[in-house]
DOKEZA-860363 format. One line per field, with one value per residue: residue number from 1; y, z, x of N, C-alpha, C in turn; residue in three letters. Coordinates in steps of 0.1 Angstrom, whole numbers, plus 5000, padded with zeros to 4 digits. Each point is the difference from the previous one (the first is absolute). Example, Ala and Ser with C-alpha at 12.3 -4.5 7.8 and 13.67 -1.06 7.14 Angstrom:
2
nr = [1  2]
n_c2 = [4943  5011]
n_c3 = [5078  4993]
n_c1 = [5132  4996]
ca_c2 = [5012  5011]
ca_c3 = [5000  5000]
ca_c1 = [4991  5009]
c_c2 = [5012  5011]
c_c3 = [5000  5008]
c_c1 = [5009  4992]
rest = [ALA  SER]
//
This chain:
182
nr = [1  2  3  4  5  6  7  8  9  10  11  12  13  14  15  16  17  18  19  20  21  22  23  24  25  26  27  28  29  30  31  32  33  34  35  36  37  38  39  40  41  42  43  44  45  46  47  48  49  50  51  52  53  54  55  56  57  58  59  60  61  62  63  64  65  66  67  68  69  70  71  72  73  74  75  76  77  78  79  80  81  82  83  84  85  86  87  88  89  90  91  92  93  94  95  96  97  98  99  100  101  102  103  104  105  106  107  108  109  110  111  112  113  114  115  116  117  118  119  120  121  122  123  124  125  126  127  128  129  130  131  132  133  134  135  136  137  138  139  140  141  142  143  144  145  146  147  148  149  150  151  152  153  154  155  156  157  158  159  160  161  162  163  164  165  166  167  168  169  170  171  172  173  174  175  176  177  178  179  180  181  182]
n_c2 = [1740  5012  4991  4987  5006  5001  4984  4997  5010  5008  4999  5010  5003  4987  5010  4998  4995  4991  4998  5006  4993  4992  5009  5003  4988  4996  5010  4999  4987  5001  5004  4992  4990  5006  5003  4986  5000  5017  4999  4987  5002  5011  4994  4990  5001  4989  5001  5012  4992  4993  5006  5009  4991  5002  5014  4999  4987  5004  5010  4997  4992  5011  5010  4988  5000  5010  5004  4993  5006  5007  5000  5010  5004  5000  5007  4994  5009  4998  5006  4986  5004  4991  5003  4991  5008  4997  5004  5000  4997  4992  4998  5005  4992  5005  4988  4994  4999  4987  5001  5012  4994  5001  4996  4991  5002  5011  4996  5009  4995  5002  5015  4986  5006  5004  5006  5004  4999  5009  5003  4998  4992  5004  4984  5005  4992  5006  4991  5001  4991  5009  5012  5002  5015  4993  5013  5000  5002  4987  5006  4986  5006  4999  5014  4998  5010  5010  5003  5011  4994  5005  4986  5007  4995  5006  5005  5006  4995  4995  5010  4993  4998  4993  5008  4996  4999  5007  4995  5006  4987  4998  4999  4995  5009  4993  5010  5004  4996  5006  5006  5004  5010  5000]
n_c3 = [6481  4997  5006  4995  4989  5007  5002  4990  4998  5009  5007  4998  5008  4995  5003  5004  4986  5001  4985  4999  5008  4999  4990  5007  5003  4990  4995  5006  5001  4987  5002  5010  4988  4985  5006  5001  4987  4991  5010  4996  4987  5002  5005  4997  5009  4998  4994  4999  5002  4996  4992  5002  5000  4989  5000  5005  4992  4988  5000  5002  4996  4992  5004  4999  4991  4998  5007  4992  4989  5007  4988  4994  4997  4984  4990  4984  4995  4993  4988  4994  5013  5008  5013  5006  5007  5003  5011  4994  5015  4998  4988  5012  4993  4990  5006  4992  5002  5005  5015  4994  4993  5015  5006  4992  4989  5001  4988  4999  5002  4984  4996  5010  5009  5005  5009  5006  5011  5003  5016  4991  4998  4989  4999  4996  4992  4990  5002  5001  4987  5006  5009  5007  5003  5014  5003  5011  4992  4999  5017  5006  5015  5007  5001  4987  4995  4993  4991  5003  4993  4988  5000  4990  4995  4985  4994  4994  4992  5008  4998  4999  5012  5006  5015  5003  5015  5008  5012  5011  5000  4987  4992  4991  4993  4993  4991  4995  4990  5001  4998  4992  4998  4989]
n_c1 = [3738  4991  4993  5005  5003  4991  5000  5005  4989  5010  4991  4996  5010  5002  5014  5011  5010  5005  5003  4987  4997  5004  4994  4992  5000  5006  4991  4992  5003  5000  4987  4995  5007  4998  4992  5001  5002  4991  4990  4998  5000  4985  4995  5006  5012  4999  5007  4996  4984  5005  5007  4987  4992  5007  4997  4986  4998  5012  4995  4987  5003  5006  4990  4990  5011  5001  4990  4995  5003  4996  4996  5007  4989  5003  4992  5003  4995  4995  5004  5005  5006  5000  5008  4999  5006  5012  5005  5010  5002  5000  4990  4993  4989  4997  4993  4995  4985  5007  4998  4994  4992  4991  5012  4997  5009  4996  4997  4995  4986  4997  5004  5008  5000  5014  4996  5015  4993  5012  4994  4992  5014  4997  5002  5013  4992  5006  5010  5015  5001  5013  4986  5009  4998  4997  5008  4988  4988  4995  5001  5001  4998  5012  4999  4994  5011  4999  5004  4992  4991  5001  4993  5000  4988  5001  4985  5007  5001  4998  5012  5002  4994  5006  4998  5010  5000  5009  4996  4993  4996  5004  4987  4999  4995  4987  4999  4986  5000  5007  4989  5009  4992  4996]
ca_c2 = [5000  5010  4996  4993  5011  5014  4998  5003  5014  5003  5010  5011  5001  4991  5001  4998  4985  4996  5005  5010  5000  4997  5007  5013  4999  5003  5011  5005  4996  5007  5015  5001  5000  5014  5011  4994  4996  5010  5003  4988  5008  5014  5005  4993  4998  4985  4999  5010  4992  4989  5008  5009  4992  4989  5009  5006  4988  4999  5008  4998  4987  5001  5004  4991  4987  5012  4996  4983  4997  5010  5008  5013  5000  5016  5000  5009  5004  5010  5003  4994  4987  5000  4989  4998  5001  4999  5009  4988  5010  4989  5009  5015  5007  4994  4988  4993  4988  4989  4987  4996  4996  5010  5016  5002  5011  4999  5011  5003  4999  5007  5011  5010  5009  5003  5010  4997  5015  4988  5012  5009  5005  4994  4998  4995  4984  4995  4992  4999  4988  4989  4998  4986  5000  4993  5004  4998  5015  5002  4988  4991  4999  4982  5002  5002  5015  4998  5013  5006  5000  4995  4992  4998  4992  5008  4992  5015  5000  5000  5010  4987  4996  5001  5003  4996  5010  5001  5007  5008  4989  4993  4991  4997  4999  5001  5008  4995  5003  5017  5000  5014  4999  5008]
ca_c3 = [5000  5002  5013  5004  5002  5008  5008  4999  5000  5011  5001  5004  5012  5003  5006  4991  5004  5008  4997  5001  5015  4999  4995  5009  5013  4994  4995  5018  5006  4991  5004  5012  5005  4997  5014  5011  4998  5001  5015  5012  4992  5004  5016  5012  4997  5011  5000  5010  5012  4999  5004  5014  5010  5003  5004  5012  5008  5004  5010  5015  4997  5000  5014  5010  4997  5004  5015  5005  4999  5003  4987  4992  4982  4995  4986  4993  4988  4987  4993  4998  5007  5014  5006  5012  5002  5020  5005  5000  5005  4993  4989  4999  4990  5001  4987  4993  5008  4989  5006  5002  4987  4998  5002  4988  4991  4989  4987  4997  4985  4991  5002  5014  5006  5017  5007  5014  5009  5015  5007  4993  4987  4988  4991  4988  4998  4992  5003  4990  4999  5005  5014  5011  5009  5002  5012  4997  5002  5014  5007  5009  5010  5008  5013  4997  5000  4984  4991  4997  4989  4994  4987  4987  4990  4995  4985  4996  4985  5005  5016  5011  5008  5012  5007  5013  5009  5010  5006  5008  5011  5000  4996  4989  4997  4989  4998  4989  4983  4988  4983  4999  4987  4991]
ca_c1 = [5014  4999  4999  5010  5009  4994  5006  5014  5007  4999  4989  5005  5001  5002  5009  5015  5004  5014  5010  5002  5004  5016  5009  4998  5008  5014  5005  4998  5014  5012  4998  5002  5018  5009  4995  5007  5014  4998  4997  5011  5013  5003  4998  5011  5014  5005  5015  4997  4996  5007  5013  4998  4998  5011  5012  4992  5000  5016  5003  4996  5006  5016  4998  5003  5008  5013  4995  5003  5014  5006  5007  4996  4996  4992  4997  5007  4996  5004  4989  4994  5000  5004  5008  5003  5013  5002  5010  5010  5010  5018  5006  4995  4995  4984  5003  4990  4996  5001  4992  4983  4999  4993  5001  5008  4994  4991  4996  4985  4994  5002  4990  4997  5009  4999  5003  5004  5006  5002  4999  4989  5006  4999  5014  4999  5002  5009  5014  5006  4996  5010  5003  5001  4993  4990  4990  4984  4992  4993  5009  4990  5011  4998  4991  4986  4998  5000  5001  4989  4998  4988  5003  4987  5002  4998  5002  5001  4993  4986  4997  4995  5013  4995  5010  5001  5004  5001  4992  5004  5002  5013  4994  4999  4987  5002  4988  4994  5006  4999  5001  5001  4992  5008]
c_c2 = [5014  5000  4997  5016  5008  4989  5002  5014  5004  5006  5015  5002  4990  4999  4998  4988  4997  5006  5019  5010  4996  5009  5015  4996  4998  5014  5008  4996  5007  5016  5003  4996  5008  5009  4999  5002  5012  5006  4999  5011  5010  5000  4994  5001  4989  5001  5013  4998  4990  5005  5005  4988  4988  5009  5002  4986  4998  5012  4996  4985  5003  5008  4991  4993  5012  4996  4985  4996  5014  5009  5009  4991  5010  4995  5009  5000  5004  4999  4990  4983  5003  4988  5001  5000  4998  5002  4985  5009  4993  5012  5017  5002  4994  4988  4995  4991  4991  4988  5000  5000  5015  5017  5002  5015  4998  5014  5003  4996  5012  5010  5006  5006  5005  5017  5003  5014  4992  5015  5012  5010  4987  4992  4996  4986  5000  4998  4997  4986  4990  5003  4989  5003  4997  5010  5000  5014  4998  4988  4995  4998  4985  5004  5004  5013  4997  5016  5005  4999  5000  4999  5000  4990  4999  4993  5016  4999  5000  5005  4989  5003  4994  4998  4990  5011  4995  5011  5007  4989  4994  4986  5001  4998  5005  5011  4994  5004  5012  5001  5018  4999  5013  5011]
c_c3 = [5008  5018  5007  4999  5011  5016  5005  5003  5018  5002  5010  5016  5007  5006  4995  5004  5010  4996  4996  5016  5000  4993  5006  5014  4994  4999  5015  5005  4994  5004  5014  5006  4996  5009  5012  5001  4997  5013  5007  4992  5007  5013  5010  4991  5006  4997  5012  5013  5006  5005  5015  5009  5002  5009  5013  5010  5003  5011  5012  5001  5007  5015  5010  4999  5009  5015  5005  4999  5007  4991  4997  4986  4997  4989  4994  4987  4986  4991  4996  5009  5014  5005  5018  5005  5018  5000  5007  5012  5000  4992  5000  4989  4996  4983  4997  5009  4992  5007  4999  4987  4993  4999  4984  4993  4991  4989  5002  4985  4991  5005  5018  5003  5012  5001  5014  5005  5017  5004  4996  4987  4990  4997  4987  4998  4991  5002  4989  5000  5002  5012  5008  5017  4999  5012  4996  5001  5015  5006  5009  5007  5006  5014  4995  4995  4983  4996  4996  4983  4989  4985  4989  4991  4991  4983  4995  4988  5004  5013  5017  5013  5018  5005  5014  5007  5014  5009  5012  5011  4995  4990  4983  4991  4983  4998  4989  4987  4998  4988  4996  4983  4991  4998]
c_c1 = [5007  5001  5012  5012  4998  5004  5016  5007  4997  4990  5001  5001  5008  5011  5012  5002  5010  5010  5002  4999  5018  5006  4999  5008  5014  5003  5002  5012  5012  5003  5008  5013  5004  4997  5009  5016  5008  5004  5021  5014  5007  4995  5011  5011  5005  5017  5004  5000  5009  5012  5003  4997  5014  5013  4997  5006  5012  5004  4997  5010  5017  5000  5000  5010  5010  4996  5007  5017  5011  5010  4994  4997  4997  4995  5006  4994  5004  4987  4990  5000  5006  5005  4999  5016  5001  5012  5011  5007  5015  5005  4998  4995  4984  5001  4989  4997  4999  4995  4988  4997  4986  5003  5017  4999  4987  4996  4987  4997  5004  4989  4997  5015  4999  4997  4999  5002  5000  5004  4996  5011  4998  5015  5002  5005  5008  5011  5007  5001  5013  5004  5000  4994  4988  4987  4989  4999  4989  5004  4989  5010  4993  4989  4987  4999  5001  5004  4990  5002  4985  5010  4990  5008  4990  5001  4999  4988  4982  4997  4998  5013  4997  5012  5002  5008  5001  4990  5004  5001  5010  4995  5003  4988  5001  4987  4994  5004  4994  4999  4997  4989  5011  4992]
rest = [UNK  UNK  UNK  UNK  UNK  UNK  UNK  UNK  UNK  UNK  UNK  UNK  UNK  UNK  UNK  UNK  UNK  UNK  UNK  UNK  UNK  UNK  UNK  UNK  UNK  UNK  UNK  UNK  UNK  UNK  UNK  UNK  UNK  UNK  UNK  UNK  UNK  UNK  UNK  UNK  UNK  UNK  UNK  UNK  UNK  UNK  UNK  UNK  UNK  UNK  UNK  UNK  UNK  UNK  UNK  UNK  UNK  UNK  UNK  UNK  UNK  UNK  UNK  UNK  UNK  UNK  UNK  UNK  UNK  UNK  UNK  UNK  UNK  UNK  UNK  UNK  UNK  UNK  UNK  UNK  UNK  UNK  UNK  UNK  UNK  UNK  UNK  UNK  UNK  UNK  UNK  UNK  UNK  UNK  UNK  UNK  UNK  UNK  UNK  UNK  UNK  UNK  UNK  UNK  UNK  UNK  UNK  UNK  UNK  UNK  UNK  UNK  UNK  UNK  UNK  UNK  UNK  UNK  UNK  UNK  UNK  UNK  UNK  UNK  UNK  UNK  UNK  UNK  UNK  UNK  UNK  UNK  UNK  UNK  UNK  UNK  UNK  UNK  UNK  UNK  UNK  UNK  UNK  UNK  UNK  UNK  UNK  UNK  UNK  UNK  UNK  UNK  UNK  UNK  UNK  UNK  UNK  UNK  UNK  UNK  UNK  UNK  UNK  UNK  UNK  UNK  UNK  UNK  UNK  UNK  UNK  UNK  UNK  UNK  UNK  UNK  UNK  UNK  UNK  UNK  UNK  UNK]
//
């Protein structure tokens, strides 16, 4: 009787069972997933990256449209959004672009805002709510020229920002994300 009982007992050093191995693998997977989510949540700002990439693409596109259509375009920014405008010579005023869906007005995601410097001077982006004046801060001329500018898209609470700027050659470029440490 004693011999049969020893047969059921696992000999020392025989290793782990399949169930024990699966439990360890599941625990490791949970720990790794938690670590990856924590790194992803603090390491990147997808909204800021996406909005800055969209803004760069739209500025380049609008500049090309100005040259192709031989019309003056502009970018009008406020604290929480932006819109592209064009100069209507018949009305002798700036009007919203309504014929191109890509250039429609947009609001920034929550927590994002703009800071703008034009020709090395900071621009106040606060506008009266009832203002009908659509004069842009950044001009994109039909000959390919543009107003020298630095447009910074920022997330204040996390002190992250991406700056889009015109350079000496007249190209529009995006600078890498800046993060200020408190």
